[in-house]
N, C-alpha and C positions, 0 to 999 in steps of 0.2 A: 537528419532533420527532426525525426521523432524525439531524439534525445534532447535537442535544444528546446523543443516545445515543452517536454516534461520538466526540464530543469527551469525553464522560465516560469512555468506554472508553479513549480515548487518554490522558486525564489519569490514570486509575487505573494503566494500564500504565506511564506515564512515572514516576508517583510511586512505584509499587511496585518498579519495576526500573530506576530512573534510572541506577544505577551499573553495571548488568549487561546492559542491552539491547544487542543486537548492534551492533558498530561497523563490521563489514565484511560483504560478501555471504556469505562462507564462514561467519561466525558466525551469520548469519541462517538459513542452510540447516540448521544443526545446533543451534539454540537450543531448549531445552525448552519455552519458552512460545510457540513458533511452530508452526502447523499447516500441513502440506503436503497438497495435493490434486493428483492427476494425471489428465489427460484425454487421449484420443487423438482426433485430428482428421484428416479426409481432405483436408488441404491441405498443400502443401509447407512445409517449415520456414521457407524464405525468405519466402513469402507471409504466413505466420503472424507471423513476426517483424516484417515491414514493417507489417502492419495494427496490431499491438500498439504498435509504436513511434510510428506516426503518430497513432493515437487517444489514446494516452497523453500525447503532447506537447500535443495540443489539449484534453484533458480533465483531466489530473492535475497541471498546474502551476498552483497557486492558493494563496491564504492565507485563513485564517479567524480570526475573533475571537469568543470567547464569554465572556460575563460571567455569573458566578453570584453571587447574593446570597441570603443566608439570615439573616434577622433583622438585628440590629445587629452581631453579632460576626463574620460571615463575608462577605467581598467578594473574590471571586477573578476575575482576568482571565486567560484562556488565549489565547495567540496561536500558531497553528500554520501552518506553510508546507510545501507539498509541491512537489517537482520530480521530473522523470524523467530517466533516462539509459539508454543501452544499454551493455552490457559483453559484447562478443562476441555470443553467442546468448542473453543474459540481459537482461531488461527490469527496471529497478530503479526503484521509487518511493522517493524519499528524503524524510525528514521533518526539520524543524527547528523547535524550540520553545525560546524563551528561558526557559521554565519548567523545563527539565531542569536538575536540580541537578548531576548528574555531568558531563554533556558537553552544552552548549547548541548544539553544531554540528550539521551535517547527518549523518544516519545512515540506513542502509537500513531501510525500514519494511515494504515489500511487494515481492516480486519474482516473476518467472516465468522459468523455464529452458525453452528450446525445443530439442528434439532431433529430428533427422530419423529417420523409421522407414520401413520398406519400403512402408507404405500411406499415409504422410503425415508427421505430426509428433506428438510427445508433448510436452505442455505441463504442467510442474509448477509450481504456485504455492506461495508461502510467505508466510504472513501471521499476525500475532497474532490470537487470538480477538477478535472484535469488528470486524475489518476485512474482513468478508465482502463488503461492497459493492464494494471494490476487486477482490477475487478473482473475483466474479461478472462484473464488467465485462471483466476480462482474459480469462476463459474464453469469454465471448460473442464477443469480438474474435477469439480464436483460431479460433472456428468460422466466422468471416466476418460476424458481425452487428456492424456498426459503429455502431448506434444508442445503446447504453447509455453513459452518461457519469456516473460516480459523483458528480461535483461537483454535478450536478442533484439527485441523491438526498440530498445532504448539506444542502442549504439549503431 
């Protein structure tokens, strides 16, 4: 059920903003359809970044396929692929869907910026509404909880 909700949210976002969805991490940070959340953690920025990058690599590199059928008139197949990368102190989840009309290539979907503070680190996540499963996992990893894996929540 959660997978269908996420795919539906991704499909709506893709179809509604296929030509305007952010193509770069800077565009993602500043996009009006993206929500940001900031948390402070009592762990070093390097430890936070290491945990996020390692868990992201093992949990957020995957593909999914969803088929929606409605009566005789509608039959839609959605293929979505996700991969991760780091860019300095930023963790980026990239999305690729051949269903995108404007740009079927890889683009940043969710990201987290990690900044050192006097008491640990500040983590700011950026994600479209509907992608909270990714944000919650990244925030848990930043706090040191390595158990959550959004891929499990999606299927």
